[in-house]
N, C-alpha and C positions, 0 to 999 in steps of 0.2 A: 503494500499500500504506499509505503514512504518513497518508493523508488518511482512513483507516478509524479511528473511535474505538476499535474494539476493538483493534486492532493497537497503537495508540498506549499503550492501557492494558497490553497485555501487554508492550511494551518498557520501559514505567516498572518494572512488577514483575520483570521479566529483569533490569534493572539493579539493582535494589534487593535482590533475593535474593543477587546476588554481595556487594554492600556489606555485607549482613547477616551473611553468612560471614566475609568478611574483618574486620569489627569485633566479631565474636563473642569473648567470654572463656570460653566453655564449649563442651564438644562437643555438647550438644543445639541449642545455637544455631546451631552450624556446620553440624550436619545439617538445621536447619529451613531455614537460606538456601539450600542445594542443592536441598532439594525445591520451594521457591519458584521458584528458577532453572529447575528441571526442567520444572515444571507451566507455567511462562509460556512457555517455548520451543516446547514439543508444539503449540499453537496457532498459531504462527508459522511452523511447518515447513509446514503444509497449505496446498496451493495447488490450485485447481479447473483449473488450465491444465496442471499436470504430474501425469500418472497415478501416477508412481512416488513421490509427496510421501507418500501415505498409507502405503506399505510402509516408507519412509524414518523416518516418524513412528512406527510401531509398533515397529521394530527399536530405534530410539533410546530409547524409552519402556521397552521390556523390559529392555534392558541398563543403563539407567541407575537402574532400580528394583531389579534385582539387587544392583547396586554399591552404592546407598544402604543396603539391607537388611544386607550383609556389613559395611558401615561402622558402621551402628547396632549391630549384634550385636558387633562387635570393640570398641566403647567400652563396652558393658556388660560384656563379658567382661574387659576392662581395669580396670574398677572392681572385679569379683568376684576377679579373681588380686590387686588391691592389698590385700583382706582377707584373702585366702588365698594367701599366697607359692607358687608352684610354678616348674615349669620353663616355662609358657607365658609368662613375662615377657618372655623374648627372642624369641617368636613373634608376639607382639601387635603390635608396632611393624610387622612385615612384613606382617602380615593387614591392618592399617589402610591400610598403604601400597599394597597389592595392590588394594584398592576404589577407590581414587583412582587408579590406574595404569589401571583399567578405565574409569574416568569420562573420563580424558583421551585413552584411545585409546593409550597407549604399549604396545609389543611386550612380550611375546608376547599382550597383552590387546587386540590392535590388530584382531581379527576382523571387529569390525561397523563399524569407522571408514570404510573405502572404499565399502562398500555403502550405508552411509546417505548420505554425500557425493554419492555418485553420482544419490541422488534428489532432491537441494536444488538450488534457484537459487543463484546465485552470493552474494547477499546473505545469504541463510542459511548457506551455506558459509563465509562470512567470519565470520559471529558463531561458527559451531561450532568454526572454526580458531583463533580468537583469544579472544575474551570468555568462551566457555564453559570455556576452560581457566584462567581467573583464580583463581576460587575453589579448585579442587582443587590446583593448584600452591601457593597460600598455605599451604594446610594441610599439604601434602607438606614444605613448607620448614621446617615446625615439628618434624616427627616422622620425617623421612626417615632410615631407619638406614644408617649409613655401615660397610656390610659387603659381602661377596661378592653378596649378593642384590641389592643396589643397583648394583653393577657389572655385573652379568649384564642387568639391565633395561637400563640404557645402552647395553651393547653389542648385545643383542639389537634395540634400538630403532632404532640406527643402522645396523645391519646389515639388517634388514627394510626400512626406509625407504628405503635406496638401491638395494638389488636388487629391491624390489617395483616401483619404477617404471620399470625398463629396458623392460619388455614392455607397457606400457600406452598406448593409443591415446585414451583419454578424459582430457581436460585436468583433470577434477575428481578422477579416482583419481590422476593425477600429482601434483596438489595434496595430496591427501589422505596419499599416501606421503612427500611431502617434509615433511608436518607431524609425520608419525611420526618422520622422520629428526631435525628439529629438537627435538622432544621429548626425544631422548637427549642432543642438547647442552645443553638446558635442565637437564636432570637432573645431567648432569656439572659444570654449573655450581653447581647447588644444593648438591653435597655439599662445596663449597670454600667457599661463603658467599652471603650473601643478595644481594649487589648484583650479582654474576655473572649470576645467572638472570633477574633483573630486567631488567638491562641487554639481555640477548640476548632477552627476550620482547619488548621495546619495539621494539628493531630490526626482529625478525621480523613483529610485528604490523604496522608500518609497510609493509614491502615485500610481505607478503601483503596488505595493503589496496590497495596501488596495482596489483598484478596482478590481483585480484579486482573492482575497479571497471573497470579495462581490459578484461577478458573480458566483463564484464557490459553495457559500454557497445557492444562490438563484436559481442555474441552469439557467443563463442567457446565451444564445447564440446567439441570433439575435435581430434585433432591435424592431421587434414588442412585443417582451416579455416584453421589458420596458414600453410599452404602458398599458400592461395589468396587471401590477403588483399589487397585493392586499395586498401590505404591509401597515403598518401604516405610518403616514405622516414624522415622525422622522426618519425613517429607510429609506425611499425613498429621503428625504432632504439629508441624510448623503452620499447616494450614488451617487447622482447628485452632491452635493458640491464637493466631492473628484473627480468628472470626470471634473468640470471647473477648479479646481485647477489645474489638469494636463495640460489643455489646456494653463494655464499661464495668467488667467483672473486675473487683480488686483480686489481686494486686498488679493487674497488667497495666499498660501504658493507657489504655483509652479510659481507665478510671481517673487519672490525673485531670483533664480538662472539665470533666464532671465536676469535681471537687473545686476546680478553680472558679465554676460558674455558681456553685452553691454557696461559697463563701460571701460574695459580695449580694447577692439574693438574700441572704440572711440579714445583712446590714439594711437592707431597704424594707423587712419585714414582710416579705414575700412568702409567707409561711404556706399560704394555702397552694400557691404554683409551686413551691418547692417539695410539699407533700406529693402532688399529684405527679411531678416529675420523677421523682424517687420510685414511687410505686409502680408507673409505666415502665420505667426502665428495668424493673424486676420482671416483667413479663417479657420484656425484649430479650433479657439473658435467659429467661426460661425455654423460649425456642431455638435459642443458639444453643443451650445446654443439651437440649433434647436431641437435636441434630449430632451434637458431638459424642453423646452416650452412645445412639443408636449406632454410630459409625465405628466406635472403638469397642463397645462392649458386646454387642448384639450381633453385629455383622462382620466383625474384623477377621479377616483373612488374607493370608499372605502365600504367594505361590512357591513352591520348593525351589523353584530356579530365580527367584526374584533377586538373589544376591549377584547375579549376573548382570542386570539391569544396571546401566551406568548413565548417570546425569552429568551435564556440562559442568565443570569446576564453577564456572561462572554462577550459574542457576543456583548452586549449593551453596555457594559462598554468601549470595543475596538472601537466601533462606535462613541461614544461621544468623546472619546480621538483623533479619526481621525478627527472628525469635529472642535473641538477645535484648533488643531494644523492647518487645513486648514483655520480657521478665523484668526490666529495669523500672517499671511503672511506679512500683512501690518506693523505689529507691528516689526517684524523680520527685515522688509526692512528699517524701520526708525532707528533701532538699527546699521545696517550695514551700513548706510550712516553716521551716526555720528562716528563710528569706523574708517571709512576712512579719 
């Protein structure tokens, strides 16, 4: 895919669109960057080997176009209201935020996200879950209203993300609902300060990249494929350790950003939001643990000639680094506590 010159061009413009939005000092410049980013990602989604990619790209284009239209309309309305003060001044930030929530797939604007994810390859899914969220989240961090509306979006996202993944058999849909759940945590960190959501997003992107690359290398798309993996124990252990770390199970690395979010929320007395976030995270960890236990304890099998299977030294080294970073979560939490 990377050897195709057109793909390289679209990747460059994809990254450039996000950078234009981040560096822009006007609403029109931010909207322009979002449109460049959208029009660059649509050609990357199409895949002649995947029959569902056309449907996924069409869904993504329609939803993102509607969100961009609402965003542009809200910005124009904001300038109009600035000249003619009215009661709409309190509603416009919520309207702009809603368009960005629709772009990122936060609940209750998540209806398109799992369906689009199901029609993508793992590499495109990785881009959709990580890079495509950067520009909308940066704009949200500037204008997100700290009121009941934001709290409802946070609570809805973490509830939908945790409950939606319980009855799924597709790994891409499980990852999509996990992304919705993590969006709630990132928005929770966003209302407390700028550093919290950025730190959470970095850890989330790292763990999601690890998982998507593992799923891509071993062609894992459904839950049953995890049960019949004939990998050696070390490879399998690395895969599921990263999965548990993404769920935020202590003492893995994924627990650190959740702790980093909970501390400032307690200072703001957001006790109800914190309680819902912790309870729903336990549900998320439950279906990760269920998958791990089923794969290791109930259906664990290793071929007698599996010791002859060799993996590239680079891949093996990367997996070991990921595993060590996942195990270092408790140490990092301790260092962070002492630093604060």
